[in-house]
C-alpha positions as CSV (number, residue, x, y, z in Angstrom):
1,M,122.0,14.3,70.5
2,P,124.1,17.3,71.8
3,P,122.5,20.6,72.7
4,R,121.6,22.7,69.8
5,C,123.9,25.4,68.5
6,A,123.1,29.0,67.7
7,K,122.3,29.9,64.1
8,G,125.3,29.9,61.9
9,E,127.4,27.7,64.1
10,Q,128.7,24.3,63.0
11,T,127.8,21.3,65.1
12,R,130.3,18.6,66.1
13,S,129.5,15.1,67.1
14,T,130.1,15.4,70.8
15,P,129.2,18.1,73.3
16,G,132.0,20.4,74.6
17,V,132.7,20.4,78.3
18,L,134.1,23.3,80.3
19,S,135.8,21.9,83.4
20,M,135.4,23.6,86.8
21,Q,136.7,23.0,90.3
22,H,133.6,21.2,91.4
23,G,132.4,19.6,88.2
24,S,131.6,20.8,84.7
25,V,129.1,22.7,82.5
26,V,128.1,21.0,79.3
27,L,128.0,23.4,76.4
28,P,126.4,23.0,72.9
29,A,128.9,21.2,70.7
30,C,129.6,24.1,68.3
31,A,132.6,25.1,66.4
32,H,132.6,28.7,67.8
33,R,133.7,29.3,71.3
34,P,131.1,31.0,73.5
35,S,131.5,34.8,74.0
36,A,133.5,36.1,76.9
37,R,130.3,37.1,78.7
38,R,128.8,33.7,78.2
39,R,132.0,32.0,79.5
40,A,131.9,34.2,82.6
41,L,128.3,33.2,83.2
42,I,129.1,29.5,82.8
43,A,132.3,29.5,84.9
44,S,130.4,31.2,87.8
45,L,127.6,28.6,87.9
46,L,127.6,26.8,91.2
47,A,131.0,28.0,92.2
48,V,131.3,26.5,95.6
49,P,134.3,25.0,97.5
50,N,135.5,21.6,96.4
51,P,135.2,19.2,99.4
52,P,137.6,16.1,99.4
53,S,134.7,13.7,99.0
54,F,134.1,15.0,95.5
55,A,136.8,12.8,94.1
56,A,134.8,9.7,95.0
57,C,131.5,10.8,93.5
58,A,130.1,10.6,90.0
59,P,128.9,14.0,88.8
60,L,125.2,14.7,89.0
61,R,123.9,16.1,85.8
62,I,121.2,18.8,86.1
63,P,120.1,20.8,83.1
64,L,119.5,24.6,83.5
65,V,117.7,26.8,81.1
66,P,119.0,30.5,81.3
67,G,116.1,32.8,81.6
68,G,114.4,35.2,84.0
69,L,115.3,35.0,87.7
70,L,115.8,31.2,87.6
71,V,119.2,31.5,85.9
72,R,120.6,34.9,84.9
73,E,123.8,36.8,84.6
74,E,124.6,39.6,87.1
75,R,128.0,41.4,87.0
76,G,129.5,38.4,85.3
77,Q,128.2,35.9,87.8
78,A,125.4,33.3,87.6
79,R,122.5,34.1,89.8
80,G,119.0,32.8,90.3
81,V,116.7,30.5,92.3
82,L,117.8,27.4,90.5
83,V,121.5,28.3,90.8
84,D,121.0,28.7,94.6
85,L,119.1,25.4,94.9
86,V,121.5,23.4,92.8
87,A,124.5,24.8,94.8
88,A,122.7,23.9,98.1
89,L,122.1,20.4,96.8
90,E,125.7,20.0,95.8
91,R,126.9,21.1,99.3
92,R,124.5,18.6,101.0
93,L,125.5,15.7,98.8
94,G,129.2,16.5,98.9
95,C,129.3,15.4,95.3
96,P,129.9,17.5,92.1
97,V,127.1,18.8,90.0
98,Q,127.5,19.1,86.2
99,A,125.2,21.9,85.2
100,Q,124.0,21.4,81.6
101,L,122.9,24.6,79.8
102,L,120.1,23.3,77.5
103,P,117.4,25.0,75.6
104,Q,113.9,24.4,76.9
105,Q,112.9,22.2,74.0
106,R,115.8,19.7,74.8
107,L,114.9,19.1,78.5
108,I,112.4,16.3,78.0
109,Q,114.5,14.5,75.4
110,A,117.6,14.7,77.6
111,F,115.9,13.5,80.7
112,Y,113.3,11.0,79.6
113,V,114.8,9.6,76.3
114,D,118.5,10.1,76.1
115,Y,119.3,9.8,79.9
116,E,121.7,12.7,79.6
117,A,120.2,14.4,82.7
118,D,119.8,12.9,86.2
119,V,117.6,15.5,87.9
120,L,115.1,17.9,86.4
121,I,114.2,21.1,88.3
122,P,111.5,22.1,87.9
123,G,110.1,18.6,87.2
124,S,107.1,16.5,87.7
125,P,106.3,12.8,88.5
126,A,104.7,12.4,85.0
127,E,105.5,9.2,83.1
128,F,106.9,9.7,79.6
129,E,108.3,7.1,77.2
130,G,107.9,4.5,79.9
131,H,110.1,6.4,82.4
132,S,108.4,7.3,85.6
133,P,110.9,9.3,87.7
134,H,111.0,9.8,91.5
135,F,109.6,13.1,92.5
136,V,110.4,15.4,95.5
137,P,108.0,18.3,95.9
138,L,109.8,21.6,96.5
139,Y,107.1,24.3,96.1
140,K,103.6,25.0,94.7
141,V,102.6,27.1,91.7
142,C,99.1,28.1,90.6
143,A,98.2,29.5,87.2
144,Q,96.2,32.7,87.2
145,F,94.6,34.9,84.7
146,A,97.2,37.5,83.9
147,A,96.4,40.6,81.8
148,S,97.1,44.3,81.4
149,A,95.9,46.4,84.3
150,K,95.0,49.1,81.9
151,R,91.8,47.2,81.1
152,S,88.8,46.5,83.4
153,W,88.4,42.8,84.0
154,Q,85.3,41.4,85.7
155,A,85.8,38.4,88.1
156,A,82.6,36.8,86.9
157,Q,83.8,36.9,83.3
158,V,87.2,35.4,84.2
159,A,85.5,32.7,86.2
160,A,83.7,31.7,82.9
161,L,86.8,32.1,80.7
162,P,85.8,29.6,78.0
163,A,82.6,31.6,77.4
164,Q,84.6,34.7,76.5
165,R,85.9,35.6,73.1
166,W,89.2,36.8,74.4
167,R,92.5,35.6,72.8
168,C,95.0,33.9,75.0
169,V,98.8,33.5,74.5
170,L,100.6,30.6,76.0
171,P,104.2,29.3,75.8
172,L,104.8,25.7,74.6
173,H,106.0,23.0,77.0
174,V,104.5,24.7,80.1
175,T,101.9,23.1,82.4
176,Y,100.4,23.8,85.8
177,G,98.8,20.4,86.2
178,A,95.7,18.5,85.0
179,D,93.2,21.2,85.8
180,F,95.2,23.8,83.8
181,D,95.7,21.4,80.9
182,A,92.0,20.7,80.7
183,L,91.2,24.4,80.5
184,V,93.9,25.0,77.9
185,Q,92.6,22.1,75.7
186,R,89.1,23.6,75.8
187,L,90.4,27.1,74.8
188,D,92.6,25.6,72.1
189,K,89.6,23.7,70.6
190,Q,87.8,27.0,70.4
191,E,90.9,28.5,68.6
192,R,91.4,31.1,71.3
193,V,95.1,30.2,72.0
194,V,98.2,31.7,70.3
195,W,101.2,29.5,70.9
196,V,104.7,31.0,71.3
197,R,108.1,29.6,72.2
198,D,108.7,31.1,75.6
199,V,107.2,33.0,78.6
200,G,108.9,36.3,77.8
201,T,107.3,36.4,74.3
202,A,103.9,35.7,75.8
203,L,104.2,38.5,78.3
204,R,105.4,41.1,75.8
205,M,102.4,40.2,73.5
206,V,100.0,40.8,76.4
207,A,101.7,44.1,77.3
208,A,101.5,45.2,73.7
209,E,97.8,44.3,73.6
210,R,98.3,42.0,70.7
211,V,96.3,39.4,72.7
212,D,94.0,39.7,75.7
213,Y,95.7,37.6,78.4
214,T,97.9,34.8,79.3
215,L,97.8,32.1,82.1
216,A,100.7,32.2,84.5
217,N,101.7,32.4,88.2
218,P,102.8,35.9,89.4
219,A,106.3,34.8,90.2
220,A,106.8,33.6,86.5
221,V,105.6,37.0,85.2
222,Y,108.0,38.8,87.5
223,A,110.9,36.4,86.7
224,Y,110.6,36.5,82.9
225,G,109.1,40.0,82.5
226,G,111.0,42.0,85.1
227,E,109.6,44.3,87.8
228,A,108.5,47.1,85.5
229,L,106.5,44.8,83.2
230,Y,105.1,42.9,86.2
231,R,103.7,46.1,87.8
232,T,101.5,46.6,84.6
233,F,99.8,43.2,85.1
234,Q,96.6,42.3,86.9
235,F,96.1,38.8,88.3
236,M,92.8,37.0,88.9
237,P,92.0,33.5,90.0
238,L,90.9,30.8,87.6
239,A,87.9,28.7,88.3
240,R,88.5,25.0,89.1
241,V,92.3,25.3,88.6
242,H,94.2,24.0,91.7
243,P,97.8,24.6,92.7
244,M,100.3,22.2,91.4
245,E,103.2,20.7,93.3
246,T,106.4,21.2,91.4
247,G,109.8,20.2,92.4
248,A,112.6,17.8,91.3
249,A,112.3,14.7,89.1
250,I,115.0,12.2,89.8
251,S,115.8,9.7,87.0
252,R,115.4,6.0,87.7
253,R,117.5,5.1,84.6
254,S,120.6,7.3,84.5
255,I,122.0,6.9,88.1
256,P,122.3,3.9,90.5
257,E,119.5,3.4,93.0
258,T,121.8,4.3,96.0
259,Q,122.5,7.7,94.4
260,Q,118.8,8.2,93.6
261,L,118.0,7.7,97.3
262,R,120.8,10.1,98.4
263,V,119.6,12.8,96.0
264,M,116.0,12.4,97.2
265,A,117.0,12.7,100.8
266,A,119.1,15.8,100.1
267,L,116.3,17.5,98.2
268,Q,113.8,16.8,101.0
269,A,116.3,18.4,103.4
270,L,116.4,21.5,101.3
271,V,112.6,21.9,101.9
272,R,112.7,20.9,105.5
273,D,115.5,23.3,106.4
274,G,114.2,26.3,104.5
275,D,116.7,26.4,101.7
276,V,114.0,26.6,99.1
277,D,112.1,29.5,100.8
278,R,115.4,31.4,101.3
279,A,116.3,31.0,97.6
280,F,113.0,32.5,96.5
281,A,113.3,35.3,99.1
282,R,116.7,36.3,97.8
283,H,115.3,36.9,94.3
284,F,111.7,38.0,94.6
285,P,110.0,40.9,96.4
286,A,107.9,40.0,99.4
287,D,104.6,41.2,97.7
288,V,105.2,38.8,94.8
289,L,105.7,35.9,97.1
290,A,102.7,36.9,99.2
291,L,100.5,36.8,96.1
292,E,101.9,33.4,95.2
293,A,101.2,32.1,98.8
294,A,97.6,33.5,98.6
295,A,97.0,31.8,95.3
296,N,98.3,28.5,96.6
297,R,96.0,28.7,99.7
298,R,92.8,29.6,97.8
299,E,90.2,27.0,97.1
300,P,89.2,27.2,93.4
301,G,85.6,27.8,92.7
């Protein structure tokens, strides 16, 4: 199944591919060409020199979801943490990367079912449809209580969140691990959760006081809400919710075992040599990263 088209566009049977010097970006198979602005964003993705060894390598397919500071457009160029990490991975491998622009809802299908993606970032080691991928941890994230700073929130009340009658908004297809999932399931059974399609929508609903809070890590709020919105939020720790290791899932089905091992080694080198930390430091203020680090060190009550 090709990536979905925008409303009003006609779908063809095969995805379109925009060739680039180092590989390609897979586009939704739609009758209309993307806008000039969209083409500029796509063409700038992972624009790194083309080493001679590329000719002997099969392209590595990595889906990217435009949004927030992970993948964004800036002066006609693709920027973001994931763009930096994928470009660094490409340089270390000496093989081309095919960056697939997919909607969030298509990622799981493409990786676990259709084998149209080789690496998922961010990904997890979770098994799905009988496919248990390799996993390389890249960084930690920890969900926190995130709400408007205009209101007064008591730590004791937040610690006993299921006992409160507050309404929560959460985006679909987002998890922070087993502890988080257990808390969300409990809140959902109490009919306290409003489900929306993306993080940005959840943040805007909290800011507009249509709901009381959301659950997210500070970097996600900054990435998807922007600095002005981020500064209106207050963050508090959640009881019994531990940090989750997130990173890259590498398919055992779509690429040969030798390539799987090469990709894993290259990803481990990105962590060891500081590429991951540098990517975040280029796109996030120091105080946001300091709050993330503090949350990841804290022992949940």
